[in-house]
C-alpha positions as a Markdown table, in Angstrom:
| # | Residue | x | y | z |
|---|---|---|---|---|
| 1 | Met | -27.9 | -74.6 | 84.2 |
| 2 | Ala | -29.2 | -71.2 | 85.5 |
| 3 | Asp | -27.2 | -68.0 | 84.8 |
| 4 | Ile | -25.7 | -67.8 | 88.4 |
| 5 | Ala | -24.0 | -64.6 | 87.7 |
| 6 | Thr | -27.3 | -63.0 | 87.8 |
| 7 | Met | -29.7 | -65.1 | 90.1 |
| 8 | His | -29.2 | -62.6 | 92.7 |
| 9 | Ala | -29.8 | -58.9 | 92.0 |
| 10 | Ala | -26.7 | -56.9 | 93.4 |
| 11 | Pro | -26.9 | -53.1 | 93.8 |
| 12 | Pro | -26.6 | -51.2 | 90.4 |
| 13 | Asp | -23.4 | -49.5 | 91.3 |
| 14 | Pro | -20.4 | -51.5 | 89.5 |
| 15 | Ala | -17.6 | -50.0 | 91.4 |
| 16 | Leu | -15.4 | -52.7 | 93.0 |
| 17 | Ala | -13.1 | -52.8 | 95.9 |
| 18 | Ser | -10.2 | -55.0 | 97.5 |
| 19 | Gly | -12.4 | -55.9 | 100.6 |
| 20 | Leu | -10.6 | -53.3 | 103.0 |
| 21 | Asp | -13.4 | -51.0 | 102.9 |
| 22 | Gly | -15.6 | -53.2 | 104.8 |
| 23 | Asn | -18.3 | -50.8 | 105.0 |
| 24 | Ala | -18.6 | -50.8 | 101.3 |
| 25 | Val | -19.0 | -54.4 | 101.3 |
| 26 | Val | -21.3 | -54.4 | 104.0 |
| 27 | Ala | -23.6 | -51.9 | 102.3 |
| 28 | Arg | -23.5 | -53.8 | 98.8 |
| 29 | Leu | -24.3 | -57.3 | 100.5 |
| 30 | Ser | -27.2 | -55.5 | 102.8 |
| 31 | Gly | -28.6 | -54.3 | 99.3 |
| 32 | Val | -29.1 | -57.9 | 97.8 |
| 33 | Ala | -32.5 | -59.3 | 98.2 |
| 34 | Gly | -32.7 | -62.4 | 100.2 |
| 35 | Val | -29.4 | -61.6 | 102.3 |
| 36 | Gln | -29.6 | -62.3 | 105.9 |
| 37 | Arg | -27.2 | -60.3 | 108.1 |
| 38 | Val | -26.5 | -62.1 | 111.5 |
| 39 | Pro | -27.4 | -59.7 | 114.4 |
| 40 | Ser | -24.1 | -59.4 | 116.2 |
| 41 | Pro | -22.1 | -56.4 | 117.0 |
| 42 | Lys | -18.9 | -58.8 | 117.0 |
| 43 | Ala | -18.7 | -59.4 | 113.4 |
| 44 | Asn | -20.2 | -58.7 | 110.1 |
| 45 | Leu | -21.7 | -62.2 | 108.9 |
| 46 | Phe | -24.2 | -62.7 | 106.1 |
| 47 | Leu | -26.3 | -65.8 | 104.8 |
| 48 | Leu | -28.0 | -66.2 | 101.3 |
| 49 | Arg | -30.0 | -69.4 | 100.8 |
| 50 | Asp | -30.0 | -70.7 | 97.1 |
| 51 | Phe | -26.9 | -68.7 | 95.9 |
| 52 | Leu | -26.1 | -71.8 | 93.6 |
| 53 | Asp | -28.5 | -74.2 | 91.9 |
| 54 | Ala | -28.5 | -77.8 | 92.4 |
| 55 | Glu | -26.8 | -78.4 | 88.8 |
| 56 | Thr | -24.1 | -76.0 | 89.8 |
| 57 | Cys | -23.3 | -77.7 | 92.8 |
| 58 | Ser | -23.5 | -81.0 | 91.4 |
| 59 | Ala | -20.8 | -80.1 | 89.1 |
| 60 | Leu | -18.4 | -78.6 | 91.6 |
| 61 | Ile | -18.8 | -81.9 | 93.5 |
| 62 | Ala | -17.6 | -83.7 | 90.8 |
| 63 | Leu | -14.5 | -81.6 | 90.3 |
| 64 | Ile | -13.6 | -81.7 | 93.8 |
| 65 | Asp | -13.9 | -85.3 | 93.6 |
| 66 | Ala | -11.8 | -85.8 | 90.8 |
| 67 | Asp | -8.8 | -83.8 | 92.1 |
| 68 | Arg | -9.0 | -83.8 | 95.9 |
| 69 | Arg | -6.1 | -84.0 | 98.2 |
| 70 | Pro | -5.4 | -83.9 | 102.2 |
| 71 | Ser | -6.2 | -80.3 | 103.4 |
| 72 | Thr | -3.2 | -78.6 | 105.1 |
| 73 | Val | -2.8 | -75.6 | 107.7 |
| 74 | Ser | -0.5 | -72.7 | 107.4 |
| 75 | Asp | 1.1 | -72.6 | 111.1 |
| 76 | Ala | 1.3 | -76.4 | 112.5 |
| 77 | Asn | 0.3 | -76.3 | 116.2 |
| 78 | Gly | 1.2 | -80.1 | 116.7 |
| 79 | Asp | -2.5 | -81.4 | 116.6 |
| 80 | Ser | -2.6 | -83.8 | 113.6 |
| 81 | Ala | -6.4 | -84.1 | 113.8 |
| 82 | Tyr | -6.7 | -80.2 | 113.6 |
| 83 | Arg | -8.1 | -80.4 | 110.1 |
| 84 | Thr | -8.7 | -83.5 | 108.5 |
| 85 | Ser | -10.7 | -82.5 | 105.4 |
| 86 | Glu | -9.5 | -82.9 | 101.7 |
| 87 | Thr | -9.0 | -79.7 | 99.3 |
| 88 | Cys | -9.3 | -79.2 | 95.6 |
| 89 | Asp | -8.0 | -76.1 | 93.8 |
| 90 | Leu | -10.7 | -75.3 | 91.2 |
| 91 | Ser | -9.5 | -73.9 | 87.7 |
| 92 | Ala | -10.8 | -70.5 | 87.1 |
| 93 | Thr | -10.5 | -71.9 | 83.2 |
| 94 | His | -13.6 | -74.2 | 83.6 |
| 95 | Pro | -16.7 | -72.8 | 82.9 |
| 96 | Val | -18.8 | -73.5 | 85.8 |
| 97 | Val | -15.9 | -72.1 | 88.0 |
| 98 | Arg | -15.5 | -69.0 | 86.2 |
| 99 | Asp | -19.3 | -68.5 | 86.5 |
| 100 | Val | -19.3 | -68.9 | 90.4 |
| 101 | Glu | -16.2 | -66.4 | 90.5 |
| 102 | Asp | -18.1 | -63.7 | 88.7 |
| 103 | Ala | -21.4 | -64.2 | 90.7 |
| 104 | Leu | -19.1 | -63.7 | 93.9 |
| 105 | Ala | -17.3 | -60.8 | 92.5 |
| 106 | Arg | -20.8 | -59.4 | 91.6 |
| 107 | Leu | -22.5 | -60.3 | 94.9 |
| 108 | Thr | -19.6 | -58.9 | 97.3 |
| 109 | Gly | -18.2 | -56.0 | 94.8 |
| 110 | Ile | -15.0 | -57.1 | 95.4 |
| 111 | Asp | -12.8 | -57.1 | 92.3 |
| 112 | Pro | -11.6 | -60.6 | 91.4 |
| 113 | Ile | -8.1 | -59.6 | 91.2 |
| 114 | Tyr | -7.9 | -59.5 | 95.1 |
| 115 | Gly | -9.2 | -63.1 | 95.0 |
| 116 | Glu | -7.5 | -66.4 | 95.8 |
| 117 | Pro | -8.5 | -69.2 | 93.6 |
| 118 | Leu | -11.8 | -70.8 | 94.3 |
| 119 | Gln | -11.1 | -73.9 | 96.5 |
| 120 | Gly | -13.2 | -76.8 | 97.2 |
| 121 | Gln | -13.4 | -78.8 | 100.5 |
| 122 | Arg | -14.6 | -82.3 | 101.2 |
| 123 | Tyr | -15.5 | -83.7 | 104.6 |
| 124 | Ala | -16.0 | -87.5 | 105.3 |
| 125 | Ile | -17.8 | -88.9 | 108.4 |
| 126 | Gly | -15.7 | -87.8 | 111.3 |
| 127 | Gln | -13.8 | -85.0 | 109.7 |
| 128 | Glu | -13.4 | -81.5 | 110.8 |
| 129 | Phe | -11.6 | -78.3 | 110.7 |
| 130 | Lys | -11.2 | -77.2 | 114.6 |
| 131 | Ala | -11.7 | -73.4 | 115.6 |
| 132 | His | -9.6 | -71.1 | 113.4 |
| 133 | Thr | -9.8 | -68.0 | 111.8 |
| 134 | Asp | -9.2 | -67.4 | 108.1 |
| 135 | Tyr | -6.8 | -64.7 | 108.1 |
| 136 | Phe | -3.2 | -65.4 | 109.0 |
| 137 | Glu | -1.8 | -64.6 | 112.3 |
| 138 | Pro | 0.4 | -61.5 | 112.6 |
| 139 | Asn | 3.0 | -63.4 | 114.7 |
| 140 | Gly | 2.6 | -66.7 | 112.7 |
| 141 | Met | 5.9 | -68.5 | 111.5 |
| 142 | Asp | 4.3 | -68.6 | 107.8 |
| 143 | Leu | 2.9 | -64.9 | 107.6 |
| 144 | His | 5.4 | -63.7 | 105.2 |
| 145 | Arg | 5.4 | -66.8 | 103.0 |
| 146 | Phe | 1.6 | -66.4 | 102.6 |
| 147 | Cys | 1.2 | -62.7 | 102.9 |
| 148 | Asp | 4.1 | -60.9 | 101.4 |
| 149 | Val | 2.7 | -60.3 | 97.9 |
| 150 | Ala | -1.1 | -60.0 | 98.2 |
| 151 | Gly | -1.3 | -59.0 | 101.9 |
| 152 | Asn | -3.6 | -60.8 | 104.3 |
| 153 | Arg | -7.2 | -61.8 | 103.9 |
| 154 | Thr | -10.1 | -59.5 | 104.0 |
| 155 | Trp | -13.5 | -61.4 | 103.2 |
| 156 | Thr | -14.5 | -65.0 | 103.2 |
| 157 | Ala | -17.4 | -66.2 | 101.1 |
| 158 | Met | -18.1 | -70.1 | 101.5 |
| 159 | Val | -21.0 | -72.1 | 99.9 |
| 160 | Tyr | -22.2 | -75.5 | 100.8 |
| 161 | Leu | -22.9 | -77.7 | 98.0 |
| 162 | Asn | -25.0 | -80.3 | 99.6 |
| 163 | Thr | -26.7 | -81.2 | 102.9 |
| 164 | Pro | -25.0 | -84.1 | 104.7 |
| 165 | Glu | -27.2 | -86.4 | 106.4 |
| 166 | Ala | -26.1 | -85.3 | 110.0 |
| 167 | Gly | -23.4 | -83.0 | 111.2 |
| 168 | Gly | -21.1 | -80.6 | 109.3 |
| 169 | Ala | -22.5 | -77.3 | 110.8 |
| 170 | Thr | -20.3 | -74.3 | 110.9 |
| 171 | Arg | -20.2 | -72.9 | 114.4 |
| 172 | Phe | -19.0 | -69.3 | 115.2 |
| 173 | Lys | -18.7 | -69.4 | 119.1 |
| 174 | Ala | -17.8 | -66.0 | 119.8 |
| 175 | Ile | -21.0 | -64.7 | 118.3 |
| 176 | Asp | -23.0 | -67.6 | 119.3 |
| 177 | Lys | -24.1 | -68.7 | 115.8 |
| 178 | Thr | -24.2 | -72.3 | 114.4 |
| 179 | Ile | -25.0 | -72.7 | 110.7 |
| 180 | Gln | -26.4 | -75.6 | 109.5 |
| 181 | Pro | -25.2 | -76.9 | 105.9 |
| 182 | Glu | -27.8 | -76.5 | 103.1 |
| 183 | Ala | -27.1 | -77.0 | 99.6 |
| 184 | Gly | -26.5 | -73.7 | 97.7 |
| 185 | Lys | -26.4 | -71.6 | 100.6 |
| 186 | Leu | -23.9 | -68.7 | 101.0 |
| 187 | Val | -22.2 | -67.8 | 104.2 |
| 188 | Ala | -19.8 | -64.5 | 103.9 |
| 189 | Trp | -17.9 | -62.4 | 106.6 |
| 190 | Asn | -15.6 | -59.9 | 107.1 |
| 191 | Asn | -12.4 | -61.2 | 108.8 |
| 192 | Arg | -11.8 | -57.6 | 110.1 |
| 193 | Arg | -13.2 | -55.1 | 112.5 |
| 194 | Pro | -14.8 | -51.8 | 111.1 |
| 195 | Asp | -11.7 | -50.3 | 112.1 |
| 196 | Gly | -9.6 | -52.6 | 109.9 |
| 197 | Thr | -7.9 | -54.6 | 112.5 |
| 198 | Leu | -8.1 | -58.2 | 112.3 |
| 199 | Asn | -11.3 | -59.8 | 114.2 |
| 200 | Pro | -10.7 | -62.6 | 116.4 |
| 201 | Ala | -14.5 | -63.0 | 116.8 |
| 202 | Thr | -14.6 | -64.5 | 113.4 |
| 203 | Ile | -13.1 | -67.9 | 114.9 |
| 204 | His | -15.4 | -70.9 | 113.5 |
| 205 | His | -15.3 | -74.6 | 113.6 |
| 206 | Gly | -16.1 | -76.6 | 110.8 |
| 207 | Met | -17.8 | -79.5 | 113.0 |
| 208 | Lys | -17.3 | -83.2 | 112.2 |
| 209 | Val | -19.5 | -84.9 | 109.5 |
| 210 | Arg | -21.8 | -87.6 | 111.4 |
| 211 | Ala | -23.3 | -89.1 | 108.4 |
| 212 | Gly | -22.8 | -88.6 | 104.8 |
| 213 | Val | -20.2 | -86.3 | 103.3 |
| 214 | Lys | -20.0 | -82.6 | 103.3 |
| 215 | Tyr | -18.8 | -80.6 | 100.3 |
| 216 | Val | -18.0 | -76.9 | 100.4 |
| 217 | Ile | -16.5 | -73.9 | 98.3 |
| 218 | Thr | -14.4 | -71.2 | 99.7 |
| 219 | Lys | -13.4 | -67.9 | 98.2 |
| 220 | Trp | -10.7 | -65.9 | 100.0 |
| 221 | Phe | -10.1 | -62.0 | 99.3 |
| 222 | Arg | -6.9 | -60.3 | 99.9 |
| 223 | Glu | -5.6 | -56.7 | 100.6 |
| 224 | Arg | -3.8 | -56.6 | 97.4 |
| 225 | Pro | -4.0 | -58.2 | 94.0 |
| 226 | Trp | -3.3 | -61.9 | 93.9 |
| 227 | Gly | -0.2 | -63.2 | 92.6 |
């Protein structure tokens, strides 16, 4: 298995942050070879192909399949089909998970103490996650339950673990960008505007899988240390 913590050369400055300084994270990602910034004034969105190798992706898929459960939402909206995927909490004690966590921290420059535990998601045929933002709504009924300790979310880093036969794209409607799933490809975005306010333009839709199965991992970072 490749040393994924060093597969992509990050800027030499080792300084880490919480993700609240969005400009610092943008500058760091922009300095990584192979990272593409989606041209939009509405949101900071980045792509990086081959962030994870095939062996790492396969190992993570096996972990997800072994311990998946129905996905949930923080604020129910009455739509039982709003999020139909399955979720797996990935243990940071597993060597592969630990390596991925280290690689994400090095890539983004965000200190791991601000990160939620890494999650995996599985989408079978017909499953989706309808348009949503990753941050918790300020007026949401579950805001205090999820944000009192660590604060709201800052950055999201998501990696596709496989390429489904059809469907499963991630659509950012507000910035007119649809990202096709591709094994090993990372997508990262700032859930906030440059002034630090929450950014509704980051609304995105995990579209239905039409053939095959889609696997992803997702890492969310917070304003304050997790836990």
